[in-house]
C-alpha positions as CSV (number, residue, x, y, z in Angstrom):
1,M,107.9,216.0,38.3
2,T,108.9,217.7,35.0
3,A,106.7,220.1,33.0
4,S,105.2,218.8,29.8
5,P,106.6,220.2,26.4
6,S,103.3,222.0,25.8
7,N,103.4,223.7,29.2
8,L,107.0,224.8,28.5
9,R,106.0,226.3,25.1
10,R,103.1,228.2,26.7
11,A,105.4,229.6,29.4
12,R,108.0,230.7,26.8
13,R,105.3,232.4,24.7
14,S,103.9,234.1,27.8
15,S,107.3,235.3,28.8
16,A,108.2,236.5,25.3
17,G,104.8,238.3,25.1
18,G,105.4,240.0,28.4
19,S,108.9,241.0,27.5
20,F,107.7,242.5,24.2
21,F,105.0,244.5,25.9
22,R,107.4,245.9,28.4
23,R,109.8,246.9,25.6
24,F,107.0,248.5,23.6
25,L,105.7,250.4,26.7
26,G,109.3,251.6,27.4
27,V,109.6,252.9,23.8
28,I,106.3,254.7,24.1
29,L,107.3,256.3,27.4
30,L,110.7,257.4,26.0
31,V,109.1,258.9,22.9
32,G,106.5,260.7,25.0
33,L,109.3,262.0,27.3
34,I,111.3,263.3,24.3
35,W,108.2,264.9,22.8
36,F,107.2,266.8,26.0
37,A,110.8,267.9,26.7
38,W,110.9,269.4,23.2
39,V,107.5,271.2,23.6
40,Y,108.7,272.5,27.0
41,Q,111.8,273.8,25.4
42,Q,109.9,275.6,22.7
43,I,107.5,277.2,25.1
44,S,110.4,278.4,27.2
45,Q,112.3,279.8,24.2
46,V,109.3,281.7,22.9
47,A,108.3,283.0,26.3
48,A,111.8,284.5,26.9
49,E,112.0,286.4,23.6
50,D,110.2,289.6,22.7
51,Q,110.0,289.9,18.9
52,A,108.0,293.1,18.8
53,Q,108.9,295.1,15.6
54,P,107.1,297.3,13.1
55,A,104.0,295.5,11.9
56,D,100.6,296.1,10.4
57,A,98.7,295.4,13.7
58,I,99.0,294.3,17.3
59,A,96.6,291.5,18.4
60,V,95.8,291.0,22.1
61,F,94.6,287.5,23.0
62,G,91.7,287.4,25.4
63,A,91.6,286.5,29.1
64,A,88.9,286.7,31.7
65,E,86.9,289.8,32.3
66,Y,84.9,290.6,35.4
67,S,81.6,292.5,34.9
68,G,83.0,294.7,32.2
69,H,86.5,295.1,33.7
70,P,89.6,293.3,32.6
71,S,91.1,290.7,34.9
72,P,94.6,291.3,36.1
73,V,96.0,289.1,33.3
74,L,93.9,290.8,30.6
75,H,94.9,294.2,32.1
76,A,98.6,293.3,31.8
77,R,98.1,292.2,28.2
78,L,96.3,295.4,27.3
79,D,98.8,297.6,29.0
80,H,101.5,295.9,27.0
81,A,99.6,296.5,23.8
82,V,99.2,300.2,24.7
83,E,102.9,300.4,25.3
84,L,103.6,298.9,21.9
85,Y,101.1,301.2,20.2
86,R,102.7,304.3,21.7
87,K,106.1,303.1,20.5
88,Q,104.5,303.1,17.0
89,I,105.0,299.4,16.5
90,A,101.7,299.2,14.6
91,P,98.8,301.6,13.9
92,L,96.0,299.1,14.6
93,V,95.2,297.1,17.8
94,I,92.9,294.0,17.6
95,T,91.3,292.7,20.8
96,L,90.1,289.1,20.7
97,G,87.7,287.1,22.8
98,G,84.0,286.5,23.2
99,G,81.9,286.0,26.3
100,G,79.9,283.2,28.0
101,D,76.6,282.8,29.7
102,K,78.0,284.2,33.0
103,D,79.5,287.4,31.4
104,S,76.2,289.5,31.4
105,G,76.7,290.4,27.8
106,H,80.3,291.5,28.2
107,T,83.0,290.1,26.0
108,E,86.8,290.0,26.4
109,G,87.2,291.7,23.0
110,G,84.7,294.4,23.9
111,V,86.2,295.0,27.3
112,G,89.7,295.2,25.7
113,R,88.4,297.8,23.2
114,D,86.9,300.0,26.0
115,Y,90.2,299.8,27.9
116,L,92.2,300.8,24.9
117,L,89.8,303.7,24.2
118,A,90.2,304.9,27.9
119,N,94.0,304.8,27.3
120,G,93.9,307.2,24.4
121,I,93.9,304.8,21.3
122,P,91.4,306.2,18.8
123,F,88.2,304.1,18.0
124,G,89.2,303.9,14.3
125,N,92.5,302.3,15.3
126,I,90.9,299.4,17.2
127,I,89.1,296.2,16.0
128,A,87.3,294.2,18.6
129,E,86.5,290.6,17.8
130,T,83.8,289.4,20.2
131,R,82.7,285.9,19.1
132,S,85.6,283.5,19.8
133,T,85.5,281.2,22.8
134,D,89.0,279.7,22.8
135,T,92.5,280.3,21.5
136,E,92.1,278.3,18.3
137,Q,88.9,280.3,17.4
138,Q,90.7,283.5,18.2
139,V,93.4,282.6,15.7
140,H,90.9,281.8,13.0
141,R,89.0,285.1,13.7
142,L,92.3,286.9,13.6
143,A,93.1,285.3,10.2
144,A,89.8,286.5,8.9
145,I,90.4,290.1,10.2
146,A,93.9,290.0,8.6
147,S,92.4,289.0,5.3
148,E,89.7,291.6,5.4
149,N,92.1,294.4,6.2
150,N,95.1,293.3,4.2
151,L,97.3,292.8,7.2
152,K,100.5,291.1,6.4
153,T,102.3,291.1,9.7
154,I,100.9,291.0,13.3
155,V,102.5,291.3,16.7
156,V,100.6,288.9,19.0
157,V,100.4,289.7,22.7
158,S,99.6,287.2,25.5
159,D,101.3,285.5,28.4
160,G,104.8,284.2,27.6
161,T,103.8,280.5,28.1
162,H,100.8,280.9,25.8
163,L,102.7,282.4,22.9
164,F,104.3,279.2,21.4
165,R,101.0,277.6,20.9
166,I,99.6,280.9,19.5
167,R,102.5,281.2,17.1
168,E,102.1,277.6,15.8
169,L,98.3,278.1,15.4
170,C,98.9,281.3,13.5
171,H,101.4,279.7,11.2
172,G,98.9,276.9,10.6
173,V,96.4,279.4,9.1
174,G,99.1,281.3,7.1
175,L,99.6,284.3,9.5
176,H,103.0,286.0,9.7
177,V,103.3,286.9,13.4
178,Y,105.8,288.2,15.9
179,T,105.4,287.2,19.6
180,S,105.6,289.7,22.4
181,P,104.9,288.5,26.0
182,R,103.2,290.7,28.5
183,P,105.1,291.5,31.7
184,M,104.9,289.1,34.6
185,L,102.5,290.0,37.5
186,G,104.4,289.8,40.7
187,H,105.8,286.5,42.0
188,I,104.6,283.2,40.4
189,S,105.0,280.1,42.5
190,N,106.7,277.1,41.1
191,Y,103.4,275.2,41.2
192,D,101.6,277.9,39.2
193,L,104.3,278.0,36.7
194,A,104.3,274.3,36.3
195,T,100.5,274.4,35.9
196,R,100.9,276.9,33.1
197,Y,103.5,274.8,31.3
198,F,101.4,271.6,31.7
199,H,98.3,273.3,30.4
200,E,100.2,274.6,27.3
201,M,102.1,271.3,26.7
202,L,98.9,269.3,26.8
203,S,96.9,271.8,24.7
204,Y,99.6,272.0,22.0
205,T,99.9,268.2,21.9
206,A,96.1,267.8,21.7
207,W,96.0,270.2,18.8
208,R,99.0,268.8,17.0
209,F,97.8,265.3,17.1
210,H,94.1,266.1,16.6
211,A,93.3,264.4,19.9
212,D,90.9,267.0,21.1
213,P,87.6,265.5,22.2
214,A,85.0,267.9,23.5
215,W,85.5,267.2,27.2
216,L,89.3,267.8,26.9
217,H,88.8,270.9,24.7
218,S,86.4,272.3,27.3
219,W,88.8,271.5,30.2
220,L,91.9,272.9,28.4
221,E,90.2,276.1,27.2
222,G,87.9,276.8,30.2
223,K,88.2,280.4,31.5
224,S,91.4,280.5,33.4
225,E,94.2,282.9,34.1
226,L,96.8,280.8,32.3
């Protein structure tokens, strides 16, 4: 029994449609792979380079604080800022980061300021920003502080894997920054390192393509040690 011409045409159309969809899906996957490979390379390149040089200010991006004390990650970032200040890289240090409902009134920026004071940096040489809740807000607050204080160049301090996204966000608001990664804390497992890269790749992609719904933004920028 032979198939009717109409059935053959429908079969050909179905086959052609399926083939087109597979090719389209393959192209999308290839483009996505190339994109994420490029982002990974950029993150690695920035993380491996310390651009610290004379500037108008040093900006420390916030990380978690515990009951008024810096977390190990924030501690390392602040120690690096103190080292840069003592090397006379810049006369001003800016600490960034607000607090949440569980922080008992403490803020990352305020805790950072207190730590810098305890390490000999004069009060007049510190600006504490205490309202931002994520990296993008920290960058916008940093831009406002730079404008108010006529700061032309800033050394930004954070984790190495965080700095590519910070640099791009800063460029987006017209800030001229140099990146300076804080030292690593002990041994980092391959899983933890992969998690950090995944977090930054996804965060940067969401920002770049404006695909940042509230739930994704909250997940990406929740308090973490990344």
